[in-house]
N, C-alpha and C positions, 0 to 999 in steps of 0.2 A: 558448552552448547556447540552444536556440529549440523551438519546437513545431513538428513534422513533417510532420504533416498534420491534415487536418479543418479547422472553422470559424477555430480561431487559427493555421492553418498559417504558418510562417516568422516568425511574432512572438518575438520575444529572450526570455531569460528571465534574471532575476539569479539568482547563487547567493552564497551565504554566504562571507564571507571566510576565507583559512587552510585548514588542511588536515582539521580536525574532523569537516567535513561532506563527501562526497564524492558528488557527483550522478551520477545514472545517465548513461552517456553518451549522444549523440543515437542512435550505430548500436546499442548494445545496447538502447535505448528501441524504435527501430524495430523490431528482432528481434522482442522481446517483443509489439508490438501487432501485429506481422504473424501471429502465433499467435493472438493474442486477437481478433482482428478479429471473427468471428461472434459473441463473446459480449459486446461493447463494447455496441452500441446498445442505449439504453434500460437499461442496467444500474447498481445500484449498486454502488458501487467504494470500498473501504476501502485507504488511502496509509497505513500503517504506519511511522514515522520519515520523516516526508515531506520533511525538509529543505527544498530551494524550492520543493517541490511540484511538480516537473516531470513526473513519472509520471500523479500524477492530474490534471493538467491537460492533460495529452496525451490522458487519458481522458476529460475533458469536452470536449475539443476533437474529439474522434471520435465523440460522440454520447452519452456516459454518461448517464444520466438524474440522477446525484447522486453526489456525491463527498465522502467525509470523509477529512480530513489529521488526522494524530496527529502531533504533535510538541511534545518539552519544551525543545529550547535554546532559549533568547531570542534570539540573532542569527540562527539560522534561521527562527522564527517570524515576525521582523520582514521577511526576506525574502519568506517565502512569500506574507504579506499584502501587501507591496508587489507581488507577483506578479500577485495576485487584484485587488487595484485596476487596476495598470497594465492590464490586458486587461479590466477593466470587469465582473468576475465579480463577483454579489451573490446570484444565488438557484442553490440547485441544490448548493451547498457548505456545508459547516461546519467549522470548524477547532477541535480540541482541543489545549490547550495542556497536554499530560499525557504521560507515559512510556506505550509502548504497552501492558505489562502492566496499567497502572492502569487505562487505557481500556477496555481487553477486558474488565477485572472488571467495572467500572462499566455497562457497556454490557448484563450481563447479570444485574446486582445489583439488590437492592429499592431503591426509590428512595423516601427516607422522605417527600418532598413529595406523592407520590401514595399512600402509605399500603401500597399492595400492590406486588408485582413487574410492572412493566409490560412488554409484549410487547417482547423486544429488536429494533432495527434489525437487517435482515437484508441479505447483500451477497453479487450473485452471484462478485465477484471481489475478493480481498484480497492487497495488494502488500506485502512487506516487505523492507526494505532498512537492517536496523542497521548501525551502523559497523561494519568488517569485524575490526578488533581486539575487540571487544565480542562473543567468540563464545558466551558463554552465553546473550546473547538470542535468537539463532536455537531454541535448544531450550526456552527458557523460551516465547516467544510460540507457536512451532509446537507445542508441548505442550499451551497452554491453546486453541488452535485444534484441537486433535485431541481435547480432553479438556471440561473443565468450562463453556468458552465456545464450544463447537459450535454452539450456537443460534445464533449470530451468521449462521451460513452458510445461505444460502439451497438449496435441493435444486439438487445438480447446480454447486456454486459451485466455483472453481479457488483455489487459494493457491499464491499464488509468492513462491519468494524469492530474492533475488539475494545472492551470496555470491561469495567468492574460487574460483576455480577449484581451486587446490591443498586447498580446506577442504571436506571431504566431509562432508555433512548426513546423517543417517540417512535408510533407506528410509521408514521412519513413525515416527509420532509421534501417540500414541493412534489415533484412526480417520483419521487423514490417511495416505494412501499416495501414495509418490511416484508419477506417471506419466510424468516426461519430465524429461530434463537436456539443457539447452543449455547449449554452453559457448563462448566469443567472448575471445580474446585472455586477459587474465588472468581476468574475470570469469565466471560462470556463472548461470544461472537453474533453478532445480529447482521444478517444478510437482507439485502435490501435489492430489489429488481426497479427498472423504469416502468411506470405506468404508462398504458398508450394514451 
């Protein structure tokens, strides 16, 4: 696995051992970023179910201003932090060691330390790639992004879900409507935008 383009082009990335984390293939990442190219420069990027961090690191390499990585598996977190260290990246990134739904709820919920609800961080691009077998994670996460946590989406934001080609995702989750479906091999990318 490697960074495909940008500042860190061709640098190798580690992946967690075993089959519990399935990294997005180089070919699918290249397709994804060819579509996202006009949106990446200066963007805030949220990488949910980040695993090794390959997708978020590709975004950074291509000019994203900041990336938030969300991952709960200890083995994947160790590899993700190792990849950040290997590439010498210490600014413009945050790693959140929690589930995607817990992160999304905390990103818009009250902060007891501040005594009031702070303005949530907003993202222009949100990518989610749950383990394919955890089908319910798609509905939960996309439902939150199209519903109670939609406030983290910047105006004109795009939400992309990587899933099995044979697994059909809904056309709409709350305010999120699918605008594009790309299929490649056994994988697919569903692109969603918030309807006004």
